[in-house]
C-alpha positions as CSV (number, residue, x, y, z in Angstrom):
1,X,28.2,32.6,-115.8
2,X,25.8,30.8,-118.4
3,X,24.9,34.1,-121.1
4,X,27.1,37.0,-121.7
5,X,26.1,39.9,-124.7
6,X,28.9,41.3,-126.6
7,X,29.6,44.1,-128.5
8,X,29.9,43.0,-131.9
9,X,31.5,44.5,-135.4
10,X,32.0,41.5,-136.9
11,X,36.2,42.7,-137.4
12,X,38.6,40.5,-135.9
13,X,38.4,41.8,-132.5
14,X,34.9,41.0,-131.6
15,X,34.6,37.9,-134.2
16,X,37.7,36.0,-132.0
17,X,36.0,36.7,-128.7
18,X,33.5,34.8,-129.7
19,X,34.8,31.7,-130.3
20,X,37.0,32.7,-127.6
21,X,33.9,33.4,-124.7
22,X,32.8,30.2,-125.6
23,X,36.0,28.3,-125.2
24,X,36.8,29.8,-122.1
25,X,33.8,30.5,-120.4
26,X,32.0,27.7,-121.8
27,X,28.8,30.0,-122.4
28,X,25.9,30.9,-124.0
29,X,26.8,33.9,-126.2
30,X,24.8,36.9,-128.3
31,X,25.8,39.5,-129.7
32,X,24.9,43.4,-130.2
33,X,25.6,45.1,-133.7
34,X,24.5,48.6,-132.8
35,X,24.1,50.5,-136.7
36,X,25.5,53.5,-136.6
37,X,26.1,53.9,-140.0
38,X,28.8,52.2,-140.7
39,X,26.7,51.1,-144.4
40,X,28.7,48.0,-146.4
41,X,30.2,46.6,-142.7
42,X,26.9,45.6,-141.4
43,X,26.2,43.5,-144.6
44,X,26.3,39.8,-143.4
45,X,26.8,40.5,-139.9
46,X,23.8,38.6,-138.3
47,X,25.0,35.3,-140.9
48,X,28.6,35.4,-139.6
49,X,27.8,35.9,-136.2
50,X,25.6,32.8,-136.4
51,X,27.7,31.0,-138.1
52,X,30.6,31.6,-135.5
53,X,28.8,30.6,-133.0
54,X,26.3,33.2,-131.6
55,X,23.0,31.8,-130.3
56,X,21.3,35.1,-131.0
57,X,22.4,38.1,-132.9
58,X,20.8,41.4,-132.5
59,X,21.4,44.2,-135.2
60,X,19.7,47.5,-134.3
61,X,19.1,50.4,-136.4
62,X,20.1,53.5,-133.9
63,X,21.0,56.1,-136.3
64,X,18.7,58.7,-135.3
65,X,18.6,58.9,-131.7
66,X,23.1,58.8,-131.8
67,X,22.7,62.3,-133.8
68,X,19.8,63.5,-132.0
69,X,20.7,62.7,-128.6
70,X,24.6,62.3,-128.4
71,X,26.3,63.9,-131.8
72,X,24.2,67.1,-132.2
73,X,24.2,67.8,-128.6
74,X,28.1,68.0,-128.5
75,X,27.6,70.0,-131.4
76,X,26.0,72.4,-129.7
77,X,27.9,72.7,-126.8
78,X,30.8,73.1,-129.3
79,X,32.7,70.5,-127.9
80,X,35.7,69.2,-129.3
81,X,38.8,67.5,-127.8
82,X,42.4,68.7,-127.9
83,X,41.4,71.3,-130.8
84,X,40.4,68.5,-133.4
85,X,38.6,65.9,-132.4
86,X,35.3,65.8,-132.8
87,X,34.6,62.9,-130.5
88,X,32.9,60.2,-133.2
89,X,34.1,57.5,-131.6
90,X,33.9,58.7,-127.9
91,X,30.2,59.3,-127.8
92,X,29.3,56.4,-129.8
93,X,30.5,53.8,-127.4
94,X,27.7,55.8,-124.7
95,X,24.6,54.3,-126.8
96,X,26.3,51.3,-127.3
97,X,26.7,50.3,-124.5
98,X,23.3,51.5,-123.3
99,X,21.2,49.0,-125.4
100,X,24.0,46.5,-124.4
101,X,22.3,46.7,-121.0
102,X,18.5,46.2,-122.1
103,X,19.6,43.1,-124.6
104,X,21.7,42.1,-121.5
105,X,18.5,42.7,-118.8
106,X,16.3,41.1,-121.9
107,X,18.2,38.4,-122.7
108,X,18.9,37.1,-118.9
109,X,21.8,37.2,-118.9
110,X,25.0,37.0,-116.4
111,X,27.4,39.3,-118.1
112,X,28.5,41.5,-120.7
113,X,31.4,41.9,-123.1
114,X,33.3,44.4,-125.3
115,X,36.2,43.7,-127.7
116,X,38.8,47.3,-126.3
117,X,42.1,46.6,-125.6
118,X,43.6,47.4,-122.2
119,X,45.6,50.0,-123.4
120,X,42.6,52.5,-124.7
121,X,39.6,55.2,-124.2
122,X,36.9,52.7,-125.7
123,X,37.2,49.8,-122.3
124,X,36.5,53.3,-120.0
125,X,33.6,53.9,-122.2
126,X,31.9,51.0,-121.8
127,X,32.2,49.9,-118.9
128,X,31.8,53.2,-117.1
129,X,28.6,53.4,-118.8
130,X,27.4,49.5,-117.4
131,X,28.4,50.6,-114.5
132,X,26.0,53.8,-114.5
133,X,22.5,51.4,-115.8
134,X,23.1,47.9,-114.5
135,X,26.4,47.5,-111.9
136,X,25.6,43.9,-111.4
137,X,26.6,42.8,-114.9
138,X,29.6,41.1,-115.2
139,X,32.1,42.6,-117.0
140,X,34.4,40.5,-119.4
141,X,37.0,42.5,-121.3
142,X,39.4,40.1,-123.2
143,X,42.0,42.1,-123.6
144,X,42.8,42.3,-120.3
145,X,43.2,38.5,-120.2
146,X,44.0,36.0,-123.0
147,X,47.2,35.3,-124.1
148,X,46.3,37.6,-127.1
149,X,49.2,40.8,-127.1
150,X,48.6,41.8,-130.9
151,X,46.5,41.7,-133.9
152,X,49.4,39.2,-135.9
153,X,48.4,37.5,-132.8
154,X,44.7,37.6,-133.3
155,X,44.4,36.7,-136.8
156,X,46.5,33.6,-135.6
157,X,44.4,32.6,-133.2
158,X,41.4,33.1,-136.0
159,X,42.9,31.0,-138.4
160,X,43.4,28.7,-136.0
161,X,40.0,28.2,-134.6
162,X,38.0,28.8,-138.5
163,X,36.8,31.8,-137.9
164,X,36.5,33.9,-140.5
165,X,37.4,37.6,-141.2
166,X,38.1,40.7,-143.0
167,X,41.7,41.5,-141.4
168,X,44.9,40.7,-143.3
169,X,48.9,40.8,-142.0
170,X,48.6,43.5,-145.3
171,X,45.8,45.5,-143.9
172,X,46.6,46.3,-140.2
173,X,44.7,49.7,-139.9
174,X,42.3,50.1,-136.3
175,X,39.2,51.8,-137.5
176,X,36.2,52.9,-136.5
177,X,32.8,54.0,-138.3
178,X,29.9,55.4,-138.0
179,X,27.7,58.2,-139.9
180,X,29.2,61.2,-137.9
181,X,32.7,60.0,-138.7
182,X,36.0,57.3,-139.8
183,X,38.6,57.0,-137.5
184,X,42.1,55.3,-138.6
185,X,45.0,54.1,-136.1
186,X,47.8,51.9,-136.2
187,X,50.3,51.3,-139.3
188,X,52.6,54.0,-140.3
189,X,50.1,55.9,-138.1
190,X,51.5,54.5,-135.0
191,X,55.2,57.2,-136.4
192,X,53.7,60.8,-136.3
193,X,56.0,62.1,-138.6
194,X,54.8,59.9,-141.3
195,X,52.2,61.2,-143.6
196,X,49.5,59.4,-144.4
197,X,48.3,57.3,-147.3
198,X,46.5,58.4,-149.3
199,X,44.7,55.6,-150.3
200,X,43.7,55.3,-146.6
201,X,41.1,57.5,-146.7
202,X,37.5,56.2,-147.4
203,X,35.7,59.6,-146.9
204,X,37.1,62.4,-148.5
205,X,39.4,63.0,-151.4
206,X,42.4,64.5,-151.1
207,X,42.1,68.6,-151.2
208,X,44.1,68.9,-154.1
209,X,42.3,66.6,-155.7
210,X,38.7,68.6,-155.2
211,X,37.1,70.1,-157.7
212,X,38.2,73.7,-158.7
213,X,35.1,74.9,-158.5
214,X,34.0,75.9,-155.1
215,X,30.7,74.5,-153.4
216,X,28.2,77.3,-151.2
217,X,25.6,75.6,-148.9
218,X,22.7,76.6,-147.4
219,X,22.3,75.0,-144.3
220,X,18.8,76.2,-141.9
221,X,19.2,75.6,-137.8
222,X,15.9,75.6,-135.8
223,X,17.2,75.6,-132.2
224,X,20.6,74.3,-132.6
225,X,19.4,71.6,-134.7
226,X,20.4,71.9,-138.7
227,X,16.8,70.8,-140.3
228,X,17.5,72.0,-143.9
229,X,20.1,72.0,-147.0
230,X,19.2,74.8,-149.5
231,X,15.5,74.8,-148.9
232,X,15.4,71.5,-148.7
233,X,14.7,69.3,-145.1
234,X,16.5,66.2,-144.3
235,X,16.0,63.8,-141.2
236,X,18.6,63.0,-138.9
237,X,20.6,60.3,-141.0
238,X,19.5,61.9,-143.8
239,X,20.9,65.1,-143.6
240,X,24.4,63.7,-141.9
241,X,24.5,61.5,-145.3
242,X,24.2,64.7,-148.0
243,X,26.6,66.8,-146.0
244,X,29.2,64.1,-145.5
245,X,28.8,63.1,-149.4
246,X,28.9,67.0,-150.4
247,X,31.7,68.0,-147.4
248,X,33.6,64.3,-148.5
249,X,34.0,65.2,-152.4
250,X,36.1,68.5,-151.9
251,X,37.6,67.4,-149.0
252,X,36.6,68.4,-146.2
253,X,36.6,67.4,-142.6
254,X,40.5,65.2,-142.2
255,X,41.9,66.1,-139.0
256,X,45.8,64.0,-138.3
257,X,46.2,64.3,-134.6
258,X,48.5,63.2,-131.5
259,X,45.8,63.3,-128.6
260,X,46.6,62.3,-125.0
261,X,44.6,59.6,-124.0
262,X,42.9,58.9,-120.9
263,X,45.1,56.0,-119.6
264,X,48.4,58.1,-120.0
265,X,49.6,57.4,-122.9
266,X,49.7,59.7,-126.4
267,X,48.3,58.2,-129.3
268,X,47.9,59.5,-133.5
269,X,45.0,59.5,-134.6
270,X,43.6,60.4,-138.1
271,X,40.1,61.4,-138.6
272,X,37.4,62.0,-141.5
273,X,34.4,63.6,-140.8
274,X,33.2,65.9,-143.6
275,X,29.6,66.4,-142.3
276,X,30.2,67.5,-138.9
277,X,32.7,69.4,-140.2
278,X,30.4,71.3,-142.1
279,X,28.3,71.4,-138.2
280,X,30.0,72.4,-136.4
281,X,31.9,75.6,-138.5
282,X,28.1,76.4,-139.6
283,X,26.7,76.0,-135.9
284,X,29.7,78.0,-134.9
285,X,28.9,81.2,-137.2
286,X,25.0,81.0,-136.5
287,X,25.8,81.4,-132.8
288,X,28.0,84.1,-133.1
289,X,24.9,86.2,-134.0
290,X,22.3,84.8,-131.6
291,X,24.4,85.1,-128.4
292,X,25.6,87.5,-126.3
293,X,29.2,88.4,-125.6
294,X,29.0,86.7,-122.1
295,X,27.0,83.8,-122.7
296,X,28.8,83.2,-125.9
297,X,32.4,83.4,-124.0
298,X,31.3,81.2,-121.1
299,X,29.8,78.5,-123.3
300,X,33.8,78.3,-124.6
301,X,34.1,77.5,-121.0
302,X,31.7,75.3,-120.8
303,X,32.7,73.5,-124.5
304,X,36.2,72.7,-123.0
305,X,34.7,70.8,-120.0
306,X,31.9,69.0,-121.9
307,X,34.4,67.8,-124.7
308,X,36.5,66.0,-121.6
309,X,33.8,64.6,-120.7
310,X,32.5,62.8,-123.4
311,X,36.1,61.6,-124.6
312,X,36.3,59.8,-120.8
313,X,33.5,58.4,-121.2
314,X,31.2,60.2,-118.7
315,X,28.1,60.4,-121.0
316,X,26.0,59.0,-118.3
317,X,26.8,61.6,-115.1
318,X,24.9,64.2,-113.1
319,X,27.9,67.2,-114.5
320,X,27.0,66.6,-117.9
321,X,23.4,66.4,-117.8
322,X,24.0,69.7,-115.9
323,X,26.0,71.1,-118.8
324,X,23.5,69.9,-121.3
325,X,20.5,71.8,-119.3
326,X,22.8,74.7,-119.9
327,X,23.4,74.1,-123.8
328,X,20.3,73.6,-124.7
329,X,18.6,77.1,-122.9
330,X,21.9,78.8,-125.3
331,X,20.2,77.5,-128.2
332,X,16.9,78.7,-128.0
333,X,17.6,81.3,-130.3
334,X,20.2,79.8,-132.4
335,X,17.6,79.9,-135.3
336,X,18.6,80.7,-138.6
337,X,20.2,80.4,-141.6
338,X,24.4,80.3,-142.8
339,X,26.0,79.8,-145.9
340,X,29.4,78.3,-146.7
341,X,31.8,77.6,-149.0
342,X,33.3,74.4,-149.8
343,X,36.4,74.3,-151.2
344,X,39.6,72.3,-151.8
345,X,39.3,70.9,-147.7
346,X,38.0,74.0,-146.6
347,X,34.8,75.0,-144.7
348,X,34.2,78.4,-144.5
349,X,31.4,80.7,-143.2
350,X,30.6,83.5,-146.2
351,X,26.7,84.3,-144.7
352,X,25.0,83.9,-141.7
353,X,21.1,85.4,-140.7
354,X,18.8,84.9,-138.0
355,X,15.6,86.4,-137.0
356,X,17.2,86.4,-133.2
357,X,20.4,88.0,-134.7
358,X,21.6,90.3,-132.0
359,X,23.8,91.9,-134.8
360,X,22.8,95.6,-136.2
361,X,24.2,97.2,-139.6
362,X,23.0,100.3,-138.1
363,X,24.5,100.0,-134.5
364,X,27.6,98.3,-135.8
365,X,28.1,101.7,-138.3
366,X,27.7,104.3,-135.3
367,X,26.3,106.5,-137.5
368,X,23.3,107.1,-135.4
369,X,24.1,109.1,-131.9
370,X,21.9,108.5,-130.2
371,X,22.5,104.6,-130.1
372,X,26.5,105.0,-129.7
373,X,27.9,108.9,-128.1
374,X,31.4,108.4,-128.9
375,X,32.7,110.9,-125.9
376,X,30.9,108.0,-123.6
377,X,34.3,106.0,-124.5
378,X,36.7,108.1,-123.0
379,X,34.7,107.0,-119.7
380,X,34.6,104.1,-119.7
381,X,38.8,103.5,-120.9
382,X,39.0,105.7,-117.5
383,X,37.2,103.1,-115.8
384,X,38.1,99.7,-117.2
385,X,42.2,101.1,-117.6
386,X,42.1,102.3,-113.8
387,X,43.9,99.2,-112.5
388,X,46.7,100.0,-114.6
389,X,46.8,103.1,-114.1
390,X,47.3,102.5,-109.5
391,X,49.8,100.2,-110.8
392,X,51.9,102.2,-112.4
393,X,51.1,105.4,-110.2
394,X,53.2,103.4,-107.4
395,X,55.6,102.0,-109.8
396,X,56.3,105.6,-111.0
397,X,56.6,106.5,-106.7
398,X,58.3,103.6,-105.8
399,X,61.1,102.8,-108.8
400,X,60.4,106.2,-110.9
401,X,58.9,103.7,-114.0
402,X,56.3,101.3,-114.6
403,X,57.1,98.2,-114.0
404,X,56.4,97.5,-117.6
405,X,59.1,100.1,-118.9
406,X,61.5,97.9,-117.6
407,X,63.9,95.6,-119.8
408,X,63.7,91.9,-119.3
409,X,66.7,90.9,-121.3
410,X,65.9,86.9,-119.9
411,X,64.0,86.6,-122.5
412,X,65.6,87.2,-125.2
413,X,68.9,84.8,-124.3
414,X,70.5,82.7,-127.0
415,X,70.1,79.2,-127.4
């Protein structure tokens, strides 16, 4: 190969990889960094890449596309992986890899490279995107090729080759940050019994240190997309930045879980997603009054499958596109306002309204007989419970008692 485009964060791994690629393959290396809201992590990155040996360094602001085309659709789907993870790293990889492929084509590169380890999920997310968009590009995954086996080895390599890195032996957390979230792995977190150290957290204050007075917010949605906070209109990036500030100040959005990686091992991750947590909570509340029962319940089934697709790196697949079409249809009436209360790490819904609300107070009180005749309930219950009645009658004919009344003491055996 003659030219490689490297997905470059400027952290320990990709800094070492840049030098390693030139040493191992003797090729030209172009770096690409997606600005997804990392903030100060991007400062001086172009100069660092060029001084480390890159022939060219791309840094592109993709925050709006990231939110509108990846984060918000996932939120509208209600997708949450294994009950807690709001998928901030998972849906960041497809947009990075997509633009990386486009730059490789623009530059006439032969290959693309990433810094994902051979034990993690990100290698799958990057490489499935490469395969979906341009399978002719060669893929280089140094962690599956070189002799470096740990962060300590990488630090030693960096020192030997005069590669400037911010990581030290005493700062060994592996982090991924974007405008949606900040993840933490490694260090003491590898012991699932150990409580995270408070100084590890960046975006959120400890709930017990949050203000003693709650903060109320009103969030306006239009067809599922968040548009305003307390009546003030924001663009996507500005809106999430504001929610991150407010949620983080009240300790909202921390999650500590042991998750099942796609490659088959379990991993402990600690996540900070203040703004995303507020949006998920508010959006779910608005759907509760705007969607009918059958659609809402089926959407919960879709949400779990959608979360798996995102986590597994299957963003560019026909199934995800089909599920997105379903989700978009459900969002046509998800317009309205939700009031939430932020207090000591919690985000609680305290009000919701919509011009498309299916909730009617006069119906809910059952005060009007022409809306709901309570006498009709008897026939409904008889039909709804008919299978139970038939089974009980058959049991009584054969056993003399309903099968549900026969005691089963095996359930109560002591250990």
